[in-house]
C-alpha positions as CSV (number, residue, x, y, z in Angstrom):
1,M,125.4,129.6,-137.1
2,A,123.3,130.4,-140.2
3,R,123.5,127.7,-142.8
4,S,121.9,126.9,-146.1
5,P,119.7,123.8,-145.9
6,I,121.3,120.7,-147.5
7,A,119.5,117.5,-147.8
8,S,121.0,114.9,-145.5
9,T,119.8,111.8,-147.5
10,P,122.1,111.1,-150.5
11,R,120.4,110.9,-153.8
12,P,121.0,107.9,-156.0
13,R,124.0,108.0,-158.4
14,R,124.0,106.8,-161.9
15,G,127.2,105.0,-163.1
16,R,129.9,106.8,-165.1
17,P,130.0,106.4,-168.8
18,V,132.3,103.4,-169.5
19,A,135.8,104.3,-170.8
20,P,138.4,102.0,-172.3
21,T,140.1,101.5,-168.9
22,V,140.5,99.1,-166.1
23,R,137.5,99.5,-163.9
24,V,136.9,98.0,-160.4
25,E,133.7,96.6,-158.9
26,H,132.9,98.2,-155.6
27,P,130.7,97.0,-152.7
28,R,127.1,97.8,-153.2
29,D,125.5,100.6,-151.1
30,A,123.5,99.6,-148.1
31,M,120.0,101.0,-147.7
32,D,121.2,103.9,-145.6
33,G,123.9,104.8,-148.1
34,S,126.8,103.4,-146.1
35,R,129.2,100.8,-147.4
36,A,128.8,97.2,-146.4
37,Q,132.6,96.9,-146.4
38,S,135.6,99.1,-147.1
39,A,135.7,100.4,-150.7
40,G,138.3,99.4,-153.1
41,T,140.6,96.4,-153.7
42,E,143.9,95.7,-152.0
43,A,145.7,96.9,-155.1
44,E,143.8,100.2,-155.0
45,H,144.5,100.7,-151.3
46,A,148.2,100.1,-151.8
47,F,148.3,102.5,-154.8
48,F,146.6,105.4,-152.9
49,V,148.4,104.8,-149.6
50,E,151.7,105.3,-151.6
51,E,150.1,108.2,-153.6
52,F,149.4,110.1,-150.4
53,R,152.2,108.9,-148.2
54,G,153.4,111.7,-145.9
55,V,150.7,114.1,-147.5
56,T,148.3,116.3,-145.6
57,I,144.7,116.0,-147.0
58,V,142.3,118.8,-146.1
59,I,138.6,117.8,-146.2
60,A,135.6,120.1,-146.0
61,L,132.6,118.6,-144.3
62,P,129.7,121.2,-144.1
63,V,127.2,118.4,-143.5
64,L,128.1,115.2,-141.7
65,T,125.7,112.2,-142.1
66,D,126.2,108.9,-140.3
67,A,127.1,107.3,-143.6
68,A,129.7,110.0,-144.3
69,L,131.2,109.6,-140.8
70,A,131.5,105.8,-141.2
71,G,133.2,106.1,-144.5
72,L,135.5,108.8,-143.3
73,A,136.6,106.8,-140.3
74,R,137.4,103.8,-142.6
75,S,139.4,106.1,-144.9
76,I,141.5,107.6,-142.2
77,S,142.2,104.2,-140.7
78,G,143.1,102.9,-144.2
79,F,145.8,105.6,-144.6
80,A,147.4,104.9,-141.2
81,S,150.4,103.0,-142.7
82,G,151.2,105.8,-145.1
83,D,151.7,108.6,-142.5
84,T,148.9,110.6,-144.1
85,R,147.6,113.6,-142.1
86,F,144.1,114.9,-142.2
87,V,142.6,118.3,-141.5
88,L,138.8,118.0,-141.2
89,V,137.0,121.3,-141.5
90,T,133.4,121.2,-140.3
91,G,130.7,123.9,-139.7
92,S,129.8,123.2,-136.1
93,H,131.2,122.2,-132.7
94,A,128.6,119.4,-132.6
95,D,129.9,117.9,-135.8
96,A,133.5,118.4,-134.4
97,A,132.5,116.4,-131.4
98,R,131.0,113.6,-133.5
99,L,134.2,113.5,-135.6
100,A,136.4,113.3,-132.5
101,A,134.3,110.5,-131.1
102,A,134.3,108.5,-134.3
103,I,137.9,108.8,-135.4
104,G,139.8,109.8,-132.3
105,A,140.9,113.2,-133.5
106,D,143.6,114.5,-131.2
107,R,142.7,118.2,-131.3
108,A,140.1,120.7,-132.5
109,L,140.6,124.3,-133.4
110,D,138.3,127.2,-134.1
111,A,139.2,129.0,-137.3
112,P,140.1,132.6,-136.7
113,N,138.7,135.4,-138.8
114,T,142.1,135.8,-140.4
115,W,144.9,133.3,-140.6
116,A,147.8,135.6,-139.5
117,V,151.3,134.3,-139.1
118,D,150.9,133.3,-135.5
119,E,147.7,131.4,-136.2
120,L,149.2,129.7,-139.1
121,A,152.2,128.7,-137.0
122,E,149.9,127.1,-134.5
123,L,148.0,125.4,-137.3
124,W,151.3,124.0,-138.7
125,I,152.3,122.5,-135.4
126,A,148.9,121.1,-134.6
127,T,148.7,119.5,-138.1
128,T,152.1,117.9,-137.6
129,D,151.6,116.7,-134.1
130,A,148.0,115.4,-134.5
131,R,147.5,112.9,-137.4
132,V,143.9,114.1,-137.5
133,L,143.0,117.7,-136.7
134,V,139.5,119.1,-136.7
135,V,138.9,122.8,-137.5
136,V,135.5,124.5,-136.9
137,A,134.8,127.2,-139.5
138,E,131.6,128.9,-140.7
139,A,132.5,129.2,-144.4
140,T,133.4,125.5,-144.4
141,A,134.6,125.0,-148.0
142,L,136.3,128.3,-148.4
143,D,137.9,128.1,-145.0
144,A,139.1,124.6,-146.0
145,A,140.7,126.0,-149.1
146,R,142.4,128.8,-147.2
147,I,143.7,126.3,-144.6
148,A,145.1,124.2,-147.5
149,V,146.8,127.3,-148.9
150,G,148.2,128.2,-145.5
151,L,149.6,124.7,-144.9
152,G,150.8,124.2,-148.5
153,A,148.6,121.1,-148.6
154,S,148.6,119.4,-152.0
155,K,145.3,117.6,-151.7
156,V,141.8,119.0,-150.9
157,V,138.5,117.3,-150.8
158,L,135.3,119.5,-150.8
159,T,132.0,117.7,-150.1
160,D,128.6,118.7,-151.2
161,A,125.3,116.9,-151.3
162,G,125.2,117.4,-155.1
163,G,128.4,115.5,-155.5
164,G,130.7,116.1,-158.5
165,W,130.1,118.0,-161.7
166,G,127.3,116.5,-163.7
167,D,125.1,113.4,-163.4
168,P,126.8,111.0,-163.7
169,P,129.7,113.1,-162.4
170,R,132.5,113.9,-164.8
171,S,135.6,112.2,-163.5
172,F,138.1,115.0,-164.3
173,A,138.1,118.7,-165.0
174,E,140.8,121.4,-165.6
175,L,139.9,124.7,-164.1
176,R,141.7,126.7,-166.9
177,V,139.5,124.9,-169.5
178,H,136.2,124.3,-167.7
179,R,135.9,127.3,-165.3
180,R,132.8,128.8,-166.9
181,A,131.0,125.4,-167.2
182,L,131.8,124.7,-163.6
183,E,130.5,128.1,-162.6
184,R,127.2,127.3,-164.3
185,A,127.0,123.8,-162.9
186,L,127.7,124.8,-159.3
187,A,125.5,127.9,-159.3
188,D,122.6,126.1,-157.6
189,R,124.6,124.4,-154.9
190,A,123.9,125.1,-151.2
191,D,127.3,126.7,-150.8
192,P,127.6,129.7,-153.1
193,L,131.3,129.9,-152.4
194,L,132.1,126.4,-153.7
195,L,133.8,127.5,-156.9
196,Q,135.7,130.2,-155.1
197,A,136.9,127.6,-152.7
198,I,138.1,125.3,-155.6
199,E,139.9,128.2,-157.3
200,T,141.4,129.4,-154.0
201,A,142.9,126.0,-153.2
202,L,144.2,125.3,-156.7
203,R,145.7,128.8,-157.3
204,G,147.1,128.6,-153.8
205,G,149.2,125.6,-154.6
206,A,147.0,122.5,-154.1
207,F,147.7,119.9,-156.7
208,S,144.1,118.8,-157.0
209,V,140.6,119.3,-155.5
210,N,138.1,116.4,-155.3
211,L,134.4,117.4,-155.3
212,C,132.1,114.7,-154.1
213,R,129.3,113.8,-151.8
214,P,130.3,113.4,-148.1
215,E,129.1,109.8,-148.3
216,D,131.6,109.2,-151.1
217,V,134.9,110.4,-149.6
218,E,136.0,106.8,-149.1
219,L,135.3,105.9,-152.8
220,E,137.0,109.1,-154.0
221,L,140.1,108.6,-152.0
222,F,140.5,104.8,-152.3
223,T,139.2,103.7,-155.7
224,F,140.4,104.2,-159.3
225,D,136.9,105.0,-160.5
226,G,136.3,107.5,-157.8
227,A,132.8,109.0,-157.1
228,G,133.0,112.7,-157.8
229,T,135.1,115.0,-159.9
230,L,138.9,115.5,-159.7
231,I,139.7,119.1,-160.5
232,T,143.2,120.6,-161.3
233,L,144.5,123.7,-162.8
234,G,145.8,121.6,-165.7
235,G,148.8,119.4,-166.6
236,Y,147.9,116.5,-164.4
237,L,149.7,113.8,-166.4
238,Q,152.9,113.5,-168.5
239,V,154.1,110.8,-170.9
240,T,157.6,109.3,-170.4
241,D,159.5,106.2,-171.4
242,L,158.8,103.2,-169.3
243,R,161.6,102.0,-167.1
244,V,162.6,99.0,-165.1
245,D,161.2,100.4,-161.9
246,D,157.7,100.4,-163.6
247,L,157.7,96.6,-164.2
248,P,155.7,95.6,-161.0
249,A,153.1,98.4,-161.6
250,A,152.9,97.5,-165.3
251,E,152.3,93.8,-164.5
252,E,149.5,94.8,-162.1
253,L,147.9,97.0,-164.8
254,V,148.1,94.4,-167.5
255,N,146.8,91.7,-165.2
256,R,143.9,93.9,-164.3
257,G,143.2,94.4,-168.0
258,V,143.3,90.7,-168.5
259,A,140.9,90.1,-165.6
260,A,138.5,92.7,-167.1
261,G,138.6,91.0,-170.5
262,I,140.3,94.0,-172.1
263,L,143.8,92.6,-172.8
264,K,145.0,89.2,-173.8
265,P,147.1,87.3,-171.2
266,R,150.8,88.0,-171.3
267,T,153.8,86.4,-169.6
268,R,156.3,88.5,-167.6
269,Q,158.7,88.2,-170.5
270,Q,156.1,89.5,-172.9
271,I,155.2,92.4,-170.6
272,A,158.9,93.3,-170.1
273,R,159.4,93.1,-173.9
274,M,156.4,95.4,-174.5
275,M,157.8,97.9,-172.0
276,I,161.1,98.3,-173.8
277,G,160.4,101.2,-176.0
278,G,157.0,101.6,-174.5
279,L,155.4,104.7,-172.9
280,G,153.8,105.5,-169.6
281,A,151.4,108.2,-168.5
282,R,152.5,109.4,-165.1
283,L,151.1,111.6,-162.3
284,I,153.3,114.7,-162.5
285,R,153.4,115.1,-158.7
286,T,154.4,111.5,-157.8
287,G,155.5,109.7,-160.9
288,H,153.0,106.9,-160.3
289,L,151.9,105.1,-163.4
290,A,148.4,105.9,-164.6
291,G,148.6,104.0,-167.9
292,L,150.9,102.5,-170.4
293,V,151.2,101.4,-174.1
294,G,153.8,99.5,-176.1
295,L,154.8,99.8,-179.8
296,E,155.5,96.4,-181.3
297,V,157.5,96.6,-184.5
298,D,159.4,93.3,-184.9
299,A,157.0,90.5,-184.1
300,Y,155.2,90.2,-187.5
301,G,158.0,90.7,-190.0
302,V,156.2,93.4,-191.9
303,A,158.5,96.4,-192.6
304,G,157.1,99.8,-191.7
305,V,154.2,98.5,-189.7
306,G,153.8,98.8,-185.9
307,E,151.2,97.6,-183.4
308,V,149.6,99.5,-180.5
309,S,150.3,97.0,-177.8
310,A,148.6,96.7,-174.4
311,L,147.1,100.1,-174.2
312,I,145.6,100.3,-170.7
313,T,144.9,103.1,-168.3
314,V,143.7,103.4,-164.7
315,S,140.0,104.5,-164.9
316,E,140.4,107.4,-162.5
317,F,142.7,109.1,-165.0
318,S,140.8,108.4,-168.2
319,G,139.0,111.7,-167.8
320,A,142.4,113.3,-167.6
321,G,143.1,112.1,-171.1
322,A,145.7,109.4,-170.2
323,G,144.7,107.2,-173.2
324,G,144.8,110.1,-175.7
325,L,148.1,111.3,-174.4
326,L,149.6,107.8,-174.8
327,I,148.3,107.3,-178.3
328,S,149.5,110.8,-179.5
329,A,152.9,110.1,-178.1
330,L,153.0,106.6,-179.6
331,L,152.1,107.9,-183.1
332,K,154.8,110.5,-182.9
333,R,157.3,107.8,-181.8
334,A,156.2,105.6,-184.7
335,L,156.6,108.4,-187.2
336,D,160.1,109.2,-185.8
337,R,161.0,105.6,-186.3
338,G,160.1,105.7,-189.9
339,L,157.0,103.6,-189.7
340,T,154.3,104.0,-192.3
341,S,151.3,102.8,-190.3
342,V,150.2,101.3,-187.0
343,F,147.4,99.0,-186.2
344,A,145.4,98.1,-183.1
345,V,143.3,95.0,-182.2
346,T,140.8,94.9,-179.4
347,V,137.9,92.8,-178.2
348,S,136.6,95.7,-176.1
349,D,133.7,97.9,-177.4
350,D,134.9,100.7,-175.2
351,A,138.4,100.5,-176.6
352,A,137.0,100.3,-180.2
353,A,135.0,103.5,-179.6
354,F,138.2,105.1,-178.2
355,F,140.2,104.2,-181.4
356,L,137.5,105.5,-183.7
357,H,137.2,108.7,-181.7
358,R,141.0,109.2,-182.0
359,G,140.7,109.0,-185.8
360,F,141.7,105.4,-186.4
361,T,140.0,103.5,-189.3
362,E,138.3,100.2,-188.7
363,V,139.5,97.5,-191.1
364,S,139.0,93.7,-191.5
365,R,141.2,91.1,-189.9
366,D,142.8,90.4,-193.3
367,D,144.2,94.0,-193.3
368,V,146.6,93.4,-190.4
369,P,149.8,91.3,-190.6
370,P,148.8,87.6,-190.6
371,G,151.3,86.8,-187.9
372,K,149.1,88.7,-185.5
373,W,146.7,85.7,-185.5
374,T,149.2,83.0,-184.8
375,G,148.2,81.3,-181.5
376,Y,145.4,83.8,-181.0
377,H,142.6,82.4,-178.8
378,P,139.6,81.4,-181.0
379,E,137.0,83.1,-178.7
380,R,138.9,86.4,-178.8
381,L,139.5,86.1,-182.5
382,A,135.7,85.9,-183.1
383,R,135.3,89.2,-181.3
384,A,138.5,91.0,-182.5
385,R,138.1,94.4,-184.2
386,C,141.0,95.9,-186.0
387,F,142.0,99.6,-186.6
388,T,144.7,101.3,-188.5
389,W,146.4,104.7,-188.6
390,V,148.4,105.7,-191.7
391,L,151.3,108.0,-190.7
């Protein structure tokens, strides 16, 4: 099988630009590029197991390094409790045999030249009956996309030695907005059909396509920060009112923000109070909470003034604009409620940059309601920066 040469040794990755989000420290890479332990925290694992519960994930593996194989095996094992199915598309029978040996794949198929109805029916049954199915296909990424379309799979992962879009890789991209830029960025990749595969999968019904290095599949599937680029057609998130069912997820988000030094500690009562009238950014497909913000209007006794309270987003979705969506919706809500201004206080440089980028004006601590500082921790007070928005 003729193939374009792809380097099998992963190149070093620089870190992503820091965003005003909850970020998670991951295990360091070993010298061979493998992970010393499984990637992600228990909270991340629980989130993504629920996110992909009962879902079929199609993964293209044109090159299969030992590090990629080890991470893939851990990923598949990690999703076992969620009844997640995997279709692994590889370019050779030798790699198919390695996959089967490492992960216990129940069955392997050769991709036909055309996926006619009978072949698709066989594929449907094989995917349903075998939790892990291996398919051998020459045009690995494009065949993976076509398989995803034929199955109606909502999640596709395409792997390439170059990883995601950019260096460091951009966390999120919308095909409708960024197609030309993606075309330029992927022009020198080993697989000339990579963009066609992305577009085929998305326009065929896949909810998202992840583009990452084969060694980073575990990070991409099991961590909020990810490792490559998440690509959608558009409309990945929506903003809605927070509801009682969100309380456990909101507590988890706020507690992570506290641990990261972004948010001040809050009691359960304070979190629940913030959520009443607050807003959440949700994944459209599943409804899972990707971020939240509250609007405090009663605490400081100043008429017409509200506070941006506990703005926090999961870092994987910061590139999808979760923070911007939340702030825009919050400002509209404040205007609808007849407020004349809102203010925000943060000790995070990333959050400060975010507010400035969104058009807030930095002011002194004397320019916010004095009640804000009652009981405020002295160490946080020394670092606090204040921002206002006049409605």
